[in-house]
C-alpha positions as a Markdown table, in Angstrom:
| # | Residue | x | y | z |
|---|---|---|---|---|
| 1 | Unk | 12.8 | 53.1 | 121.6 |
| 2 | Unk | 16.5 | 53.2 | 120.8 |
| 3 | Unk | 17.1 | 49.5 | 121.3 |
| 4 | Unk | 15.4 | 46.7 | 119.4 |
| 5 | Unk | 14.0 | 44.6 | 122.2 |
| 6 | Unk | 11.2 | 42.1 | 121.5 |
| 7 | Unk | 9.9 | 40.6 | 124.8 |
| 8 | Unk | 8.7 | 37.0 | 124.7 |
| 9 | Unk | 5.3 | 35.5 | 125.9 |
| 10 | Unk | 3.5 | 38.0 | 128.2 |
| 11 | Unk | 6.5 | 40.1 | 129.2 |
| 12 | Unk | 6.5 | 43.9 | 128.8 |
| 13 | Unk | 9.5 | 46.2 | 128.2 |
| 14 | Unk | 9.1 | 49.6 | 130.0 |
| 15 | Unk | 11.1 | 52.6 | 131.0 |
| 16 | Unk | 10.7 | 53.9 | 134.5 |
| 17 | Unk | 9.5 | 57.4 | 135.0 |
| 18 | Unk | 11.8 | 59.8 | 136.9 |
| 19 | Unk | 11.3 | 60.0 | 140.7 |
| 20 | Unk | 10.3 | 63.4 | 142.0 |
| 21 | Unk | 13.3 | 65.5 | 143.0 |
| 22 | Unk | 11.2 | 68.1 | 144.8 |
| 23 | Unk | 8.4 | 67.8 | 147.4 |
| 24 | Unk | 5.0 | 69.5 | 147.0 |
| 25 | Unk | 6.2 | 72.1 | 149.5 |
| 26 | Unk | 9.3 | 72.9 | 147.4 |
| 27 | Unk | 12.0 | 71.0 | 149.3 |
| 28 | Unk | 14.6 | 69.3 | 147.1 |
| 29 | Unk | 15.3 | 65.7 | 147.8 |
| 30 | Unk | 18.8 | 64.1 | 147.8 |
| 31 | Unk | 19.2 | 61.1 | 145.4 |
| 32 | Unk | 19.3 | 58.6 | 148.3 |
| 33 | Unk | 16.0 | 59.9 | 149.7 |
| 34 | Unk | 14.0 | 59.6 | 146.4 |
| 35 | Unk | 11.4 | 56.9 | 146.3 |
| 36 | Unk | 11.9 | 54.3 | 143.6 |
| 37 | Unk | 9.4 | 55.1 | 140.8 |
| 38 | Unk | 6.5 | 52.6 | 140.5 |
| 39 | Unk | 5.2 | 54.0 | 137.2 |
| 40 | Unk | 6.7 | 53.4 | 133.8 |
| 41 | Unk | 5.9 | 53.8 | 130.1 |
| 42 | Unk | 5.5 | 50.7 | 128.0 |
| 43 | Unk | 7.8 | 50.6 | 124.9 |
| 44 | Unk | 7.3 | 46.9 | 123.8 |
| 45 | Unk | 5.0 | 44.0 | 124.6 |
| 46 | Unk | 5.2 | 40.3 | 124.0 |
| 47 | Unk | 2.7 | 38.5 | 121.8 |
| 48 | Unk | 0.8 | 37.0 | 124.7 |
| 49 | Unk | 0.2 | 40.3 | 126.5 |
| 50 | Unk | -3.5 | 40.9 | 126.4 |
| 51 | Unk | -4.2 | 44.1 | 128.4 |
| 52 | Unk | -1.2 | 46.3 | 127.9 |
| 53 | Unk | -0.2 | 48.2 | 124.8 |
| 54 | Unk | 2.8 | 50.2 | 123.7 |
| 55 | Unk | 2.5 | 53.8 | 125.0 |
| 56 | Unk | 0.5 | 52.8 | 128.1 |
| 57 | Unk | 1.7 | 54.1 | 131.5 |
| 58 | Unk | 1.7 | 51.3 | 134.1 |
| 59 | Unk | 1.9 | 50.8 | 137.8 |
| 60 | Unk | 3.9 | 47.7 | 138.7 |
| 61 | Unk | 5.0 | 45.7 | 141.7 |
| 62 | Unk | 8.3 | 47.2 | 143.0 |
| 63 | Unk | 10.4 | 44.1 | 143.2 |
| 64 | Unk | 9.1 | 42.1 | 140.2 |
| 65 | Unk | 11.2 | 43.6 | 137.4 |
| 66 | Unk | 14.4 | 42.6 | 135.6 |
| 67 | Unk | 16.4 | 45.7 | 135.0 |
| 68 | Unk | 18.5 | 45.9 | 131.8 |
| 69 | Unk | 20.7 | 48.6 | 130.3 |
| 70 | Unk | 21.3 | 48.9 | 126.5 |
| 71 | Unk | 23.7 | 51.7 | 125.6 |
| 72 | Unk | 22.7 | 54.6 | 127.8 |
| 73 | Unk | 19.1 | 53.6 | 128.0 |
| 74 | Unk | 17.7 | 51.7 | 131.0 |
| 75 | Unk | 14.7 | 49.4 | 130.6 |
| 76 | Unk | 12.9 | 46.9 | 132.7 |
| 77 | Unk | 11.1 | 43.6 | 131.9 |
| 78 | Unk | 7.9 | 43.1 | 133.7 |
| 79 | Unk | 5.6 | 40.1 | 133.5 |
| 80 | Unk | 2.1 | 41.2 | 132.6 |
| 81 | Unk | 0.7 | 39.6 | 135.8 |
| 82 | Unk | 2.9 | 41.9 | 137.9 |
| 83 | Unk | 1.3 | 45.0 | 136.3 |
| 84 | Unk | -1.2 | 46.4 | 138.8 |
| 85 | Unk | -2.9 | 49.1 | 136.7 |
| 86 | Unk | -2.6 | 51.4 | 133.7 |
| 87 | Unk | -2.7 | 55.2 | 134.3 |
| 88 | Unk | -4.8 | 57.4 | 132.0 |
């Protein structure tokens, strides 16, 4: 992680994964047609987070994040209760 972010309580800092730019059949999607990614990689966790660890891939509620940009990197803050699952 390029930025030094330490989330408080049960908040998690994550970086969204890229949305697919091509369909399964090989068609390329324009930027405005891409679906907002709902998976992210955890880069930091607050001290009260119990079920999520750094490096986990998570599925989160779409509209429950706070987006931040530090330098050229984009991150999101997600409350642990808004994380729906981890992806193995």
